[in-house]
N, CA, C and O atoms as a CHARMM CRD file, in Angstrom:
* protein
*
  360
    1    1 MET  N    110.71100 170.78800  -8.80700 PROA 1      0.00000
    2    1 MET  CA   111.95700 170.84200  -9.54000 PROA 1      0.00000
    3    1 MET  C    111.69600 170.68100 -11.03500 PROA 1      0.00000
    4    1 MET  O    112.24400 171.43500 -11.83800 PROA 1      0.00000
    5    2 GLY  N    110.88900 169.73500 -11.41100 PROA 2      0.00000
    6    2 GLY  CA   110.63800 169.48800 -12.81900 PROA 2      0.00000
    7    2 GLY  C    109.99000 170.66000 -13.52400 PROA 2      0.00000
    8    2 GLY  O    110.33500 170.96800 -14.66400 PROA 2      0.00000
    9    3 LEU  N    109.04800 171.32100 -12.85300 PROA 3      0.00000
   10    3 LEU  CA   108.37900 172.46000 -13.45700 PROA 3      0.00000
   11    3 LEU  C    109.33900 173.62500 -13.64100 PROA 3      0.00000
   12    3 LEU  O    109.26100 174.33500 -14.64300 PROA 3      0.00000
   13    4 SER  N    110.24100 173.83100 -12.69100 PROA 4      0.00000
   14    4 SER  CA   111.19400 174.93100 -12.83200 PROA 4      0.00000
   15    4 SER  C    112.17600 174.66900 -13.96200 PROA 4      0.00000
   16    4 SER  O    112.58100 175.60900 -14.64500 PROA 4      0.00000
   17    5 VAL  N    112.57200 173.41800 -14.17800 PROA 5      0.00000
   18    5 VAL  CA   113.47200 173.09800 -15.28100 PROA 5      0.00000
   19    5 VAL  C    112.75900 173.32700 -16.61400 PROA 5      0.00000
   20    5 VAL  O    113.33600 173.90700 -17.53400 PROA 5      0.00000
   21    6 ALA  N    111.53100 172.88300 -16.71900 PROA 6      0.00000
   22    6 ALA  CA   110.77400 173.09800 -17.95300 PROA 6      0.00000
   23    6 ALA  C    110.53600 174.58500 -18.19600 PROA 6      0.00000
   24    6 ALA  O    110.65900 175.05900 -19.32600 PROA 6      0.00000
   25    7 GLY  N    110.20300 175.30700 -17.15600 PROA 7      0.00000
   26    7 GLY  CA   110.00400 176.75000 -17.28700 PROA 7      0.00000
   27    7 GLY  C    111.28500 177.47200 -17.66200 PROA 7      0.00000
   28    7 GLY  O    111.26600 178.40300 -18.46800 PROA 7      0.00000
   29    8 SER  N    112.39900 177.04700 -17.07900 PROA 8      0.00000
   30    8 SER  CA   113.68200 177.64700 -17.41900 PROA 8      0.00000
   31    8 SER  C    114.02900 177.39900 -18.87700 PROA 8      0.00000
   32    8 SER  O    114.50700 178.29700 -19.57000 PROA 8      0.00000
   33    9 ALA  N    113.79100 176.19500 -19.33400 PROA 9      0.00000
   34    9 ALA  CA   114.09200 175.86800 -20.73100 PROA 9      0.00000
   35    9 ALA  C    113.26300 176.73300 -21.67400 PROA 9      0.00000
   36    9 ALA  O    113.79300 177.25600 -22.65400 PROA 9      0.00000
   37   10 LEU  N    111.99400 176.88800 -21.39800 PROA 10     0.00000
   38   10 LEU  CA   111.14600 177.72000 -22.25100 PROA 10     0.00000
   39   10 LEU  C    111.56600 179.18200 -22.20300 PROA 10     0.00000
   40   10 LEU  O    111.64000 179.84500 -23.23700 PROA 10     0.00000
   41   11 PHE  N    111.84100 179.68200 -21.00700 PROA 11     0.00000
   42   11 PHE  CA   112.24700 181.08600 -20.87400 PROA 11     0.00000
   43   11 PHE  C    113.54700 181.34700 -21.60800 PROA 11     0.00000
   44   11 PHE  O    113.65500 182.31800 -22.35700 PROA 11     0.00000
   45   12 LEU  N    114.54100 180.48500 -21.40100 PROA 12     0.00000
   46   12 LEU  CA   115.84100 180.70400 -22.02600 PROA 12     0.00000
   47   12 LEU  C    115.78100 180.58300 -23.54400 PROA 12     0.00000
   48   12 LEU  O    116.49000 181.29900 -24.25100 PROA 12     0.00000
   49   13 ALA  N    114.95100 179.69500 -24.04400 PROA 13     0.00000
   50   13 ALA  CA   114.85900 179.51000 -25.49200 PROA 13     0.00000
   51   13 ALA  C    114.01600 180.60100 -26.15100 PROA 13     0.00000
   52   13 ALA  O    114.40400 181.13300 -27.19100 PROA 13     0.00000
   53   14 ARG  N    112.89000 180.93400 -25.57100 PROA 14     0.00000
   54   14 ARG  CA   111.97400 181.87100 -26.23000 PROA 14     0.00000
   55   14 ARG  C    112.26500 183.32700 -25.89600 PROA 14     0.00000
   56   14 ARG  O    112.32000 184.15800 -26.80300 PROA 14     0.00000
   57   15 SER  N    112.45200 183.65600 -24.63800 PROA 15     0.00000
   58   15 SER  CA   112.61600 185.05900 -24.25100 PROA 15     0.00000
   59   15 SER  C    114.04700 185.54100 -24.42000 PROA 15     0.00000
   60   15 SER  O    114.27800 186.63800 -24.92800 PROA 15     0.00000
   61   16 VAL  N    115.00000 184.73700 -24.00300 PROA 16     0.00000
   62   16 VAL  CA   116.39700 185.15100 -24.08100 PROA 16     0.00000
   63   16 VAL  C    116.95200 184.90000 -25.47400 PROA 16     0.00000
   64   16 VAL  O    117.83800 185.62300 -25.92900 PROA 16     0.00000
   65   17 GLY  N    116.43700 183.88100 -26.15600 PROA 17     0.00000
   66   17 GLY  CA   116.85100 183.60900 -27.51800 PROA 17     0.00000
   67   17 GLY  C    118.01800 182.64900 -27.64800 PROA 17     0.00000
   68   17 GLY  O    118.67200 182.61500 -28.69100 PROA 17     0.00000
   69   18 LEU  N    118.29600 181.86800 -26.61300 PROA 18     0.00000
   70   18 LEU  CA   119.36900 180.88700 -26.70500 PROA 18     0.00000
   71   18 LEU  C    118.94200 179.70700 -27.56700 PROA 18     0.00000
   72   18 LEU  O    117.75400 179.40200 -27.67600 PROA 18     0.00000
   73   19 SER  N    119.90800 179.05400 -28.16900 PROA 19     0.00000
   74   19 SER  CA   119.60300 177.88000 -28.97800 PROA 19     0.00000
   75   19 SER  C    119.23500 176.71600 -28.06200 PROA 19     0.00000
   76   19 SER  O    119.64800 176.69000 -26.90300 PROA 19     0.00000
   77   20 PRO  N    118.46700 175.75800 -28.56700 PROA 20     0.00000
   78   20 PRO  CA   118.12400 174.59500 -27.73800 PROA 20     0.00000
   79   20 PRO  C    119.36300 173.85700 -27.21900 PROA 20     0.00000
   80   20 PRO  O    119.36600 173.34400 -26.10000 PROA 20     0.00000
   81   21 ARG  N    120.40100 173.80900 -28.03400 PROA 21     0.00000
   82   21 ARG  CA   121.63600 173.15200 -27.59400 PROA 21     0.00000
   83   21 ARG  C    122.25700 173.89100 -26.40300 PROA 21     0.00000
   84   21 ARG  O    122.67900 173.25700 -25.43600 PROA 21     0.00000
   85   22 SER  N    122.31700 175.23100 -26.46700 PROA 22     0.00000
   86   22 SER  CA   122.87000 176.02300 -25.36600 PROA 22     0.00000
   87   22 SER  C    122.05800 175.83800 -24.08900 PROA 22     0.00000
   88   22 SER  O    122.61400 175.70700 -22.99800 PROA 22     0.00000
   89   23 VAL  N    120.74300 175.82900 -24.23800 PROA 23     0.00000
   90   23 VAL  CA   119.86800 175.63100 -23.07900 PROA 23     0.00000
   91   23 VAL  C    120.11200 174.25900 -22.45900 PROA 23     0.00000
   92   23 VAL  O    120.23300 174.13800 -21.24000 PROA 23     0.00000
   93   24 GLY  N    120.18400 173.23300 -23.29400 PROA 24     0.00000
   94   24 GLY  CA   120.41200 171.88100 -22.79500 PROA 24     0.00000
   95   24 GLY  C    121.74800 171.72900 -22.09300 PROA 24     0.00000
   96   24 GLY  O    121.82900 171.12600 -21.02300 PROA 24     0.00000
   97   25 VAL  N    122.79600 172.27700 -22.69400 PROA 25     0.00000
   98   25 VAL  CA   124.12300 172.19600 -22.07100 PROA 25     0.00000
   99   25 VAL  C    124.14400 172.95600 -20.75200 PROA 25     0.00000
  100   25 VAL  O    124.67200 172.46000 -19.75700 PROA 25     0.00000
  101   26 GLY  N    123.57500 174.14800 -20.74100 PROA 26     0.00000
  102   26 GLY  CA   123.56000 174.95000 -19.51600 PROA 26     0.00000
  103   26 GLY  C    122.78800 174.29900 -18.38300 PROA 26     0.00000
  104   26 GLY  O    123.25500 174.27600 -17.24500 PROA 26     0.00000
  105   27 LEU  N    121.61700 173.77400 -18.68400 PROA 27     0.00000
  106   27 LEU  CA   120.82000 173.12000 -17.64700 PROA 27     0.00000
  107   27 LEU  C    121.45100 171.81100 -17.18700 PROA 27     0.00000
  108   27 LEU  O    121.32300 171.43600 -16.02100 PROA 27     0.00000
  109   28 THR  N    122.12900 171.11600 -18.09400 PROA 28     0.00000
  110   28 THR  CA   122.83600 169.89100 -17.70300 PROA 28     0.00000
  111   28 THR  C    123.98800 170.20100 -16.76400 PROA 28     0.00000
  112   28 THR  O    124.17200 169.51500 -15.75900 PROA 28     0.00000
  113   29 ILE  N    124.76500 171.23000 -17.08400 PROA 29     0.00000
  114   29 ILE  CA   125.87500 171.62700 -16.20900 PROA 29     0.00000
  115   29 ILE  C    125.34800 172.06600 -14.84900 PROA 29     0.00000
  116   29 ILE  O    125.92200 171.70700 -13.82100 PROA 29     0.00000
  117   30 ALA  N    124.27100 172.83300 -14.82900 PROA 30     0.00000
  118   30 ALA  CA   123.69300 173.27700 -13.55900 PROA 30     0.00000
  119   30 ALA  C    123.23100 172.10100 -12.71600 PROA 30     0.00000
  120   30 ALA  O    123.43300 172.09000 -11.50200 PROA 30     0.00000
  121   31 ALA  N    122.61100 171.10900 -13.35100 PROA 31     0.00000
  122   31 ALA  CA   122.15000 169.92200 -12.61300 PROA 31     0.00000
  123   31 ALA  C    123.32600 169.12100 -12.06400 PROA 31     0.00000
  124   31 ALA  O    123.27000 168.63500 -10.93400 PROA 31     0.00000
  125   32 LEU  N    124.38800 168.98000 -12.85100 PROA 32     0.00000
  126   32 LEU  CA   125.56600 168.24200 -12.37100 PROA 32     0.00000
  127   32 LEU  C    126.25400 168.95900 -11.22500 PROA 32     0.00000
  128   32 LEU  O    126.67800 168.32000 -10.26200 PROA 32     0.00000
  129   33 VAL  N    126.37100 170.27000 -11.31300 PROA 33     0.00000
  130   33 VAL  CA   126.97300 171.03200 -10.21200 PROA 33     0.00000
  131   33 VAL  C    126.13200 170.88100  -8.94700 PROA 33     0.00000
  132   33 VAL  O    126.67400 170.68700  -7.85900 PROA 33     0.00000
  133   34 GLY  N    124.82100 170.96900  -9.08600 PROA 34     0.00000
  134   34 GLY  CA   123.94700 170.77900  -7.92900 PROA 34     0.00000
  135   34 GLY  C    124.06300 169.38900  -7.33300 PROA 34     0.00000
  136   34 GLY  O    124.05600 169.22900  -6.11200 PROA 34     0.00000
  137   35 LEU  N    124.16800 168.39200  -8.18100 PROA 35     0.00000
  138   35 LEU  CA   124.30600 167.01700  -7.71900 PROA 35     0.00000
  139   35 LEU  C    125.62800 166.81200  -6.98200 PROA 35     0.00000
  140   35 LEU  O    125.66400 166.19800  -5.91600 PROA 35     0.00000
  141   36 ILE  N    126.70100 167.32500  -7.55400 PROA 36     0.00000
  142   36 ILE  CA   128.02000 167.16700  -6.93500 PROA 36     0.00000
  143   36 ILE  C    128.12600 167.96900  -5.64300 PROA 36     0.00000
  144   36 ILE  O    128.72900 167.50000  -4.67700 PROA 36     0.00000
  145   37 ALA  N    127.55400 169.16300  -5.60900 PROA 37     0.00000
  146   37 ALA  CA   127.65200 170.01300  -4.42100 PROA 37     0.00000
  147   37 ALA  C    126.75900 169.54700  -3.28500 PROA 37     0.00000
  148   37 ALA  O    126.98800 169.92800  -2.13700 PROA 37     0.00000
  149   38 SER  N    125.75000 168.73500  -3.56800 PROA 38     0.00000
  150   38 SER  CA   124.81600 168.34300  -2.51500 PROA 38     0.00000
  151   38 SER  C    125.47100 167.48200  -1.43800 PROA 38     0.00000
  152   38 SER  O    125.10500 167.58600  -0.26700 PROA 38     0.00000
  153   39 VAL  N    126.42300 166.64000  -1.80600 PROA 39     0.00000
  154   39 VAL  CA   127.06400 165.77800  -0.80700 PROA 39     0.00000
  155   39 VAL  C    127.91500 166.58500   0.16500 PROA 39     0.00000
  156   39 VAL  O    127.73000 166.44200   1.37400 PROA 39     0.00000
  157   40 PRO  N    128.84800 167.43300  -0.30300 PROA 40     0.00000
  158   40 PRO  CA   129.63700 168.19800   0.66700 PROA 40     0.00000
  159   40 PRO  C    128.79100 169.15100   1.51600 PROA 40     0.00000
  160   40 PRO  O    129.02700 169.29400   2.71600 PROA 40     0.00000
  161   41 PHE  N    127.81200 169.79800   0.89500 PROA 41     0.00000
  162   41 PHE  CA   126.97700 170.71000   1.67100 PROA 41     0.00000
  163   41 PHE  C    126.07800 169.94300   2.64300 PROA 41     0.00000
  164   41 PHE  O    125.77900 170.44200   3.72800 PROA 41     0.00000
  165   42 GLY  N    125.65000 168.75600   2.27500 PROA 42     0.00000
  166   42 GLY  CA   124.87700 167.93100   3.19900 PROA 42     0.00000
  167   42 GLY  C    125.70000 167.51300   4.40500 PROA 42     0.00000
  168   42 GLY  O    125.22000 167.55300   5.53800 PROA 42     0.00000
  169   43 ARG  N    126.92700 167.11600   4.15900 PROA 43     0.00000
  170   43 ARG  CA   127.81100 166.75400   5.27400 PROA 43     0.00000
  171   43 ARG  C    128.11100 167.95700   6.15400 PROA 43     0.00000
  172   43 ARG  O    128.13600 167.85100   7.38000 PROA 43     0.00000
  173   44 LEU  N    128.33700 169.09400   5.52200 PROA 44     0.00000
  174   44 LEU  CA   128.59100 170.30800   6.29400 PROA 44     0.00000
  175   44 LEU  C    127.37900 170.68200   7.13600 PROA 44     0.00000
  176   44 LEU  O    127.52800 171.11500   8.27900 PROA 44     0.00000
  177   45 ALA  N    126.19400 170.52100   6.58700 PROA 45     0.00000
  178   45 ALA  CA   124.97000 170.83200   7.33900 PROA 45     0.00000
  179   45 ALA  C    124.77800 169.86800   8.50700 PROA 45     0.00000
  180   45 ALA  O    124.21200 170.24300   9.53400 PROA 45     0.00000
  181   46 ASP  N    125.24700 168.62200   8.35600 PROA 46     0.00000
  182   46 ASP  CA   125.14200 167.66600   9.45000 PROA 46     0.00000
  183   46 ASP  C    126.09500 168.00500  10.59400 PROA 46     0.00000
  184   46 ASP  O    125.80200 167.72100  11.75600 PROA 46     0.00000
  185   47 ARG  N    127.22300 168.60500  10.26800 PROA 47     0.00000
  186   47 ARG  CA   128.24600 168.89000  11.28300 PROA 47     0.00000
  187   47 ARG  C    128.10600 170.27500  11.89100 PROA 47     0.00000
  188   47 ARG  O    128.50600 170.48500  13.03700 PROA 47     0.00000
  189   48 ARG  N    127.56000 171.20300  11.16400 PROA 48     0.00000
  190   48 ARG  CA   127.41200 172.58400  11.63100 PROA 48     0.00000
  191   48 ARG  C    125.93400 172.89300  11.83800 PROA 48     0.00000
  192   48 ARG  O    125.05400 172.06800  11.59300 PROA 48     0.00000
  193   49 ASP  N    125.70700 174.09300  12.29000 PROA 49     0.00000
  194   49 ASP  CA   124.34200 174.56100  12.49100 PROA 49     0.00000
  195   49 ASP  C    123.68500 174.78700  11.12400 PROA 49     0.00000
  196   49 ASP  O    124.20300 175.54000  10.30000 PROA 49     0.00000
  197   50 LEU  N    122.56800 174.14600  10.89500 PROA 50     0.00000
  198   50 LEU  CA   121.88900 174.21700   9.60200 PROA 50     0.00000
  199   50 LEU  C    121.46500 175.64300   9.27200 PROA 50     0.00000
  200   50 LEU  O    121.60100 176.07700   8.12800 PROA 50     0.00000
  201   51 LEU  N    120.95800 176.37000  10.24600 PROA 51     0.00000
  202   51 LEU  CA   120.49900 177.72900   9.99900 PROA 51     0.00000
  203   51 LEU  C    121.66900 178.64700   9.63800 PROA 51     0.00000
  204   51 LEU  O    121.53500 179.50900   8.77000 PROA 51     0.00000
  205   52 ALA  N    122.81200 178.46500  10.30000 PROA 52     0.00000
  206   52 ALA  CA   123.98600 179.27100   9.97500 PROA 52     0.00000
  207   52 ALA  C    124.46200 178.99000   8.55300 PROA 52     0.00000
  208   52 ALA  O    124.85100 179.91300   7.83700 PROA 52     0.00000
  209   53 LEU  N    124.43400 177.73100   8.13900 PROA 53     0.00000
  210   53 LEU  CA   124.81900 177.38100   6.77600 PROA 53     0.00000
  211   53 LEU  C    123.85100 177.98600   5.76400 PROA 53     0.00000
  212   53 LEU  O    124.26900 178.47400   4.71400 PROA 53     0.00000
  213   54 LEU  N    122.57900 177.95300   6.07700 PROA 54     0.00000
  214   54 LEU  CA   121.57900 178.54000   5.19500 PROA 54     0.00000
  215   54 LEU  C    121.82400 180.03000   5.00500 PROA 54     0.00000
  216   54 LEU  O    121.76200 180.52600   3.88000 PROA 54     0.00000
  217   55 PHE  N    122.09900 180.74700   6.08600 PROA 55     0.00000
  218   55 PHE  CA   122.37500 182.17400   5.99400 PROA 55     0.00000
  219   55 PHE  C    123.66800 182.44700   5.22700 PROA 55     0.00000
  220   55 PHE  O    123.73600 183.40900   4.46300 PROA 55     0.00000
  221   56 ALA  N    124.68900 181.62000   5.41700 PROA 56     0.00000
  222   56 ALA  CA   125.95500 181.80500   4.71000 PROA 56     0.00000
  223   56 ALA  C    125.78200 181.61700   3.20600 PROA 56     0.00000
  224   56 ALA  O    126.28000 182.42000   2.41600 PROA 56     0.00000
  225   57 VAL  N    125.08400 180.56900   2.81300 PROA 57     0.00000
  226   57 VAL  CA   124.87900 180.30500   1.38500 PROA 57     0.00000
  227   57 VAL  C    123.99000 181.38500   0.77900 PROA 57     0.00000
  228   57 VAL  O    124.24100 181.83200  -0.34000 PROA 57     0.00000
  229   58 THR  N    122.97300 181.80300   1.49000 PROA 58     0.00000
  230   58 THR  CA   122.10600 182.86800   1.00300 PROA 58     0.00000
  231   58 THR  C    122.89100 184.16700   0.85900 PROA 58     0.00000
  232   58 THR  O    122.68000 184.92300  -0.09000 PROA 58     0.00000
  233   59 GLY  N    123.78400 184.42200   1.79100 PROA 59     0.00000
  234   59 GLY  CA   124.63000 185.61300   1.71300 PROA 59     0.00000
  235   59 GLY  C    125.55500 185.59400   0.51500 PROA 59     0.00000
  236   59 GLY  O    125.88400 186.64400  -0.03700 PROA 59     0.00000
  237   60 LEU  N    125.97800 184.40600   0.11000 PROA 60     0.00000
  238   60 LEU  CA   126.83200 184.29600  -1.07300 PROA 60     0.00000
  239   60 LEU  C    126.06300 184.57200  -2.35800 PROA 60     0.00000
  240   60 LEU  O    126.61300 185.13600  -3.30300 PROA 60     0.00000
  241   61 PHE  N    124.79900 184.17800  -2.39700 PROA 61     0.00000
  242   61 PHE  CA   123.99700 184.36000  -3.60100 PROA 61     0.00000
  243   61 PHE  C    123.32100 185.72700  -3.68300 PROA 61     0.00000
  244   61 PHE  O    122.94500 186.15900  -4.77300 PROA 61     0.00000
  245   62 ALA  N    123.16100 186.40700  -2.56700 PROA 62     0.00000
  246   62 ALA  CA   122.42400 187.66400  -2.54000 PROA 62     0.00000
  247   62 ALA  C    123.02400 188.74700  -3.44800 PROA 62     0.00000
  248   62 ALA  O    122.27000 189.40100  -4.16800 PROA 62     0.00000
  249   63 PRO  N    124.34000 188.96100  -3.44500 PROA 63     0.00000
  250   63 PRO  CA   124.87700 190.00400  -4.33700 PROA 63     0.00000
  251   63 PRO  C    124.61800 189.71400  -5.81800 PROA 63     0.00000
  252   63 PRO  O    124.31900 190.63300  -6.58100 PROA 63     0.00000
  253   64 ARG  N    124.72600 188.47900  -6.22200 PROA 64     0.00000
  254   64 ARG  CA   124.47900 188.13400  -7.62700 PROA 64     0.00000
  255   64 ARG  C    123.00500 188.32300  -7.98200 PROA 64     0.00000
  256   64 ARG  O    122.68300 188.78800  -9.07600 PROA 64     0.00000
  257   65 LEU  N    122.12400 187.96900  -7.07400 PROA 65     0.00000
  258   65 LEU  CA   120.70100 188.16300  -7.32200 PROA 65     0.00000
  259   65 LEU  C    120.36700 189.65200  -7.41900 PROA 65     0.00000
  260   65 LEU  O    119.57700 190.05800  -8.27100 PROA 65     0.00000
  261   66 ALA  N    120.96500 190.46100  -6.55100 PROA 66     0.00000
  262   66 ALA  CA   120.73500 191.90400  -6.60500 PROA 66     0.00000
  263   66 ALA  C    121.27600 192.49100  -7.90100 PROA 66     0.00000
  264   66 ALA  O    120.65000 193.36800  -8.49700 PROA 66     0.00000
  265   67 GLN  N    122.43200 192.01200  -8.33500 PROA 67     0.00000
  266   67 GLN  CA   123.00900 192.48500  -9.59700 PROA 67     0.00000
  267   67 GLN  C    122.09300 192.14200 -10.76100 PROA 67     0.00000
  268   67 GLN  O    121.87700 192.96800 -11.64700 PROA 67     0.00000
  269   68 TRP  N    121.56200 190.94700 -10.76200 PROA 68     0.00000
  270   68 TRP  CA   120.65800 190.53100 -11.83200 PROA 68     0.00000
  271   68 TRP  C    119.39000 191.38100 -11.83100 PROA 68     0.00000
  272   68 TRP  O    118.87800 191.74800 -12.88900 PROA 68     0.00000
  273   69 ALA  N    118.88900 191.69000 -10.63800 PROA 69     0.00000
  274   69 ALA  CA   117.62100 192.42600 -10.53100 PROA 69     0.00000
  275   69 ALA  C    117.72800 193.84700 -11.06100 PROA 69     0.00000
  276   69 ALA  O    116.74500 194.38500 -11.57000 PROA 69     0.00000
  277   70 VAL  N    118.89000 194.46300 -10.95400 PROA 70     0.00000
  278   70 VAL  CA   119.03400 195.85300 -11.38100 PROA 70     0.00000
  279   70 VAL  C    119.75600 195.98900 -12.71900 PROA 70     0.00000
  280   70 VAL  O    120.04500 197.10200 -13.15700 PROA 70     0.00000
  281   71 SER  N    120.04600 194.87700 -13.36100 PROA 71     0.00000
  282   71 SER  CA   120.75000 194.96600 -14.64200 PROA 71     0.00000
  283   71 SER  C    119.85100 195.64000 -15.67500 PROA 71     0.00000
  284   71 SER  O    118.62400 195.59100 -15.59200 PROA 71     0.00000
  285   72 THR  N    120.49100 196.25700 -16.62700 PROA 72     0.00000
  286   72 THR  CA   119.72800 196.97700 -17.64300 PROA 72     0.00000
  287   72 THR  C    119.45700 196.12300 -18.86900 PROA 72     0.00000
  288   72 THR  O    118.67100 196.52400 -19.72800 PROA 72     0.00000
  289   73 ARG  N    120.07700 194.96900 -18.97600 PROA 73     0.00000
  290   73 ARG  CA   119.87500 194.12200 -20.14400 PROA 73     0.00000
  291   73 ARG  C    118.52400 193.41300 -20.02500 PROA 73     0.00000
  292   73 ARG  O    118.23600 192.75300 -19.02700 PROA 73     0.00000
  293   74 ARG  N    117.73900 193.56100 -21.02300 PROA 74     0.00000
  294   74 ARG  CA   116.42200 192.93200 -21.05900 PROA 74     0.00000
  295   74 ARG  C    116.34600 192.03700 -22.29000 PROA 74     0.00000
  296   74 ARG  O    117.15200 192.18900 -23.20800 PROA 74     0.00000
  297   75 PRO  N    115.39600 191.10700 -22.32800 PROA 75     0.00000
  298   75 PRO  CA   115.23700 190.29400 -23.53400 PROA 75     0.00000
  299   75 PRO  C    114.97500 191.17000 -24.76200 PROA 75     0.00000
  300   75 PRO  O    114.39600 192.25100 -24.65300 PROA 75     0.00000
  301   76 ALA  N    115.39900 190.70100 -25.89900 PROA 76     0.00000
  302   76 ALA  CA   115.25600 191.45800 -27.13700 PROA 76     0.00000
  303   76 ALA  C    113.78800 191.72000 -27.45300 PROA 76     0.00000
  304   76 ALA  O    112.91900 190.89000 -27.18500 PROA 76     0.00000
  305   77 ALA  N    113.53600 192.87600 -28.02000 PROA 77     0.00000
  306   77 ALA  CA   112.18100 193.22800 -28.42200 PROA 77     0.00000
  307   77 ALA  C    111.78500 192.39700 -29.64200 PROA 77     0.00000
  308   77 ALA  O    112.64500 192.01200 -30.43300 PROA 77     0.00000
  309   78 PRO  N    110.50000 192.12200 -29.79900 PROA 78     0.00000
  310   78 PRO  CA   110.05500 191.37500 -30.97600 PROA 78     0.00000
  311   78 PRO  C    110.38600 192.13100 -32.26900 PROA 78     0.00000
  312   78 PRO  O    110.28700 193.35700 -32.32100 PROA 78     0.00000
  313   79 THR  N    110.77100 191.40500 -33.28700 PROA 79     0.00000
  314   79 THR  CA   111.05300 191.96300 -34.60600 PROA 79     0.00000
  315   79 THR  C    110.23700 191.16900 -35.62700 PROA 79     0.00000
  316   79 THR  O    109.62700 190.15900 -35.27500 PROA 79     0.00000
  317   80 PRO  N    110.21700 191.60900 -36.87900 PROA 80     0.00000
  318   80 PRO  CA   109.48400 190.81600 -37.88000 PROA 80     0.00000
  319   80 PRO  C    110.02400 189.38800 -38.00300 PROA 80     0.00000
  320   80 PRO  O    109.26500 188.45700 -38.27300 PROA 80     0.00000
  321   81 GLU  N    111.34700 189.21500 -37.80300 PROA 81     0.00000
  322   81 GLU  CA   111.92100 187.88100 -37.86900 PROA 81     0.00000
  323   81 GLU  C    111.63400 187.07300 -36.61000 PROA 81     0.00000
  324   81 GLU  O    111.65300 185.84200 -36.63100 PROA 81     0.00000
  325   82 ARG  N    111.37400 187.76600 -35.53500 PROA 82     0.00000
  326   82 ARG  CA   111.13800 187.12200 -34.24300 PROA 82     0.00000
  327   82 ARG  C    109.86300 187.70400 -33.62600 PROA 82     0.00000
  328   82 ARG  O    109.94100 188.60300 -32.78800 PROA 82     0.00000
  329   83 PRO  N    108.69600 187.20700 -34.02800 PROA 83     0.00000
  330   83 PRO  CA   107.43900 187.77100 -33.51800 PROA 83     0.00000
  331   83 PRO  C    107.25900 187.47500 -32.02300 PROA 83     0.00000
  332   83 PRO  O    107.88600 186.56600 -31.47900 PROA 83     0.00000
  333   84 PRO  N    106.39600 188.25700 -31.37400 PROA 84     0.00000
  334   84 PRO  CA   106.17300 188.02200 -29.94400 PROA 84     0.00000
  335   84 PRO  C    105.53500 186.65000 -29.69500 PROA 84     0.00000
  336   84 PRO  O    104.79500 186.13200 -30.53100 PROA 84     0.00000
  337   85 VAL  N    105.83400 186.08700 -28.55200 PROA 85     0.00000
  338   85 VAL  CA   105.26500 184.80400 -28.17300 PROA 85     0.00000
  339   85 VAL  C    103.90600 185.06600 -27.55300 PROA 85     0.00000
  340   85 VAL  O    103.77000 185.89000 -26.64800 PROA 85     0.00000
  341   86 ARG  N    102.91000 184.36300 -28.04500 PROA 86     0.00000
  342   86 ARG  CA   101.55900 184.55700 -27.52600 PROA 86     0.00000
  343   86 ARG  C    101.15200 183.36000 -26.68300 PROA 86     0.00000
  344   86 ARG  O    101.58000 182.23100 -26.92200 PROA 86     0.00000
  345   87 ALA  N    100.32300 183.63400 -25.70100 PROA 87     0.00000
  346   87 ALA  CA    99.80600 182.55200 -24.85600 PROA 87     0.00000
  347   87 ALA  C     98.97400 181.60900 -25.70700 PROA 87     0.00000
  348   87 ALA  O     98.27000 182.03500 -26.62300 PROA 87     0.00000
  349   88 GLY  N     99.06100 180.33900 -25.39800 PROA 88     0.00000
  350   88 GLY  CA    98.29500 179.34000 -26.12700 PROA 88     0.00000
  351   88 GLY  C     98.99200 178.82300 -27.36000 PROA 88     0.00000
  352   88 GLY  O     98.41300 178.05900 -28.13200 PROA 88     0.00000
  353   89 GLY  N    100.24900 179.24000 -27.55600 PROA 89     0.00000
  354   89 GLY  CA   101.03700 178.72300 -28.66500 PROA 89     0.00000
  355   89 GLY  C    100.69700 179.31300 -30.02200 PROA 89     0.00000
  356   89 GLY  O    101.20900 178.83200 -31.03200 PROA 89     0.00000
  357   90 GLY  N     99.85700 180.33300 -30.08600 PROA 90     0.00000
  358   90 GLY  CA    99.48800 180.84800 -31.39600 PROA 90     0.00000
  359   90 GLY  C     99.97400 182.16000 -31.68300 PROA 90     0.00000
  360   90 GLY  O     99.71900 182.69000 -32.76400 PROA 90     0.00000
């Protein structure tokens, strides 16, 4: 979990070009939603079939993931004001 949050922060700030404040607010909201949703979904998983719940939740996310995968919007190309990010920080 920690590595994905750090990776998300770097990707959103460097590749997408969001401000550090936007990245922080977005990741904080995502963490709070996940925290709040874990209790009801945990109770639902205890009462229903876990595999059926997994398929239902995956089915809800699949269209959005497919939409993201085929979207035409890509990160901005490097410009003189925004040089490409190189491995090793240089």
